[in-house]
C-alpha distance (Angstrom), angle and dihedral (degrees) to the residues before:
residue distance angle dihedral
X1 . . .
X2 3.78 . .
X3 3.79 92.9 .
X4 3.80 92.3 52.2
X5 3.81 90.2 48.2
X6 3.79 90.8 51.8
X7 3.83 91.8 48.8
X8 3.78 92.6 49.2
X9 3.79 93.2 46.3
X10 3.82 90.9 48.3
X11 3.87 90.3 50.9
X12 3.78 90.0 48.7
X13 3.79 91.0 49.8
X14 3.84 91.4 48.1
X15 3.77 90.2 50.9
X16 3.80 88.6 52.5
X17 3.81 90.0 50.3
X18 3.81 87.5 55.0
X19 3.83 89.2 50.8
X20 3.85 87.3 52.6
X21 3.79 90.6 53.9
X22 3.75 92.6 47.2
X23 3.82 96.1 46.6
X24 3.80 102.3 35.0
X25 3.80 103.3 30.2
X26 3.84 110.9 21.9
X27 3.79 102.8 26.3
X28 3.81 95.7 114.2
X29 3.80 92.0 60.6
X30 3.85 109.1 101.5
X31 3.81 94.1 -130.8
X32 3.83 90.4 52.8
X33 3.77 102.4 44.1
X34 3.82 90.4 43.8
X35 3.84 88.0 60.9
X36 3.80 87.1 61.0
X37 3.80 91.8 49.2
X38 3.80 92.4 -110.2
X39 3.84 117.4 145.1
X40 3.83 116.8 -135.2
X41 3.85 90.8 -114.6
X42 3.86 89.4 56.5
X43 3.82 97.6 48.0
X44 3.82 96.7 96.6
X45 3.78 92.2 50.0
X46 3.77 92.2 46.4
X47 3.81 97.5 42.4
X48 3.80 97.0 87.2
X49 3.78 91.3 49.6
X50 3.79 92.1 47.3
X51 3.84 91.1 47.9
X52 3.83 90.1 52.5
X53 3.81 93.1 45.1
X54 3.78 90.8 50.6
X55 3.75 91.7 56.1
X56 3.75 90.7 47.7
X57 3.80 88.6 56.3
X58 3.81 90.7 46.9
X59 3.81 92.3 52.8
X60 3.83 91.5 50.5
X61 3.80 89.2 49.2
X62 3.82 93.0 50.4
X63 3.77 93.3 48.2
X64 3.77 90.3 48.8
X65 3.83 92.7 48.7
X66 3.83 90.9 48.8
X67 3.80 86.6 54.4
X68 3.80 91.5 49.9
X69 3.80 91.3 51.5
X70 3.79 92.6 47.6
X71 3.80 93.2 47.2
X72 3.81 89.9 49.4
X73 3.82 90.6 50.3
X74 3.82 95.4 58.4
X75 3.81 95.2 -91.3
X76 3.81 91.2 110.5
X77 3.79 99.7 153.8
X78 3.81 94.7 49.1
X79 3.82 92.3 41.3
X80 3.78 93.2 47.4
X81 3.82 90.5 49.4
X82 3.82 89.9 56.1
X83 3.76 90.9 46.1
X84 3.82 90.5 50.9
X85 3.81 90.5 50.7
X86 3.81 96.3 44.9
X87 3.74 98.0 40.3
X88 3.81 92.5 38.0
X89 3.79 88.6 55.5
X90 3.80 90.5 49.4
X91 3.82 90.6 52.3
X92 3.80 91.5 47.2
X93 3.82 89.8 50.8
X94 3.82 90.1 51.7
X95 3.82 90.0 52.5
X96 3.85 90.4 48.4
X97 3.78 87.0 53.3
X98 3.80 99.2 49.2
X99 3.82 103.1 34.1
X100 3.86 97.1 70.1
X101 3.82 93.1 28.9
X102 3.83 111.6 40.5
X103 3.77 89.4 177.2
X104 3.79 85.7 71.1
X105 3.81 92.9 65.6
X106 3.76 94.5 113.5
X107 3.78 93.2 51.3
X108 3.79 91.3 45.3
X109 3.79 90.5 50.7
X110 3.81 91.3 51.2
X111 3.82 89.3 48.1
X112 3.75 98.3 42.3
X113 3.81 111.6 31.4
X114 3.81 100.5 77.5
X115 3.82 95.0 44.1
X116 3.80 91.0 45.8
X117 3.73 90.9 55.0
X118 3.80 90.6 46.9
X119 3.84 90.6 51.1
X120 3.81 91.9 52.9
X121 3.82 92.4 48.5
X122 3.81 91.6 45.4
X123 3.82 91.1 53.6
X124 3.83 90.7 47.6
X125 3.77 90.1 49.1
X126 3.79 92.7 49.8
X127 3.80 91.7 46.7
X128 3.84 93.0 53.2
């Protein structure tokens, strides 16, 4: 169960690293900002927000990956706590995305499914 939790948490973290690249590095590319529903004429105004949001996603990913490394190195309780925090925050962000904007359900599912599964498995692992 721990191994599956660590794999899912790692995949969630890598997905959030990809979000970082899209939001903080590649946001001005039309194919990228269009994925976030940003019109070309609004890119300059949205760029600082996207840059900040990208780093937020990167920090969640790093914290989650540190948790994975710790849990894999026989520091399961500490590692799982970091995984719960990082992945739990990812799930919360997905809910914040979809609740006011139901049309964002697909994006929220992409953002939140892997971390939600990791959270469930981390809780099961801690309870056993």
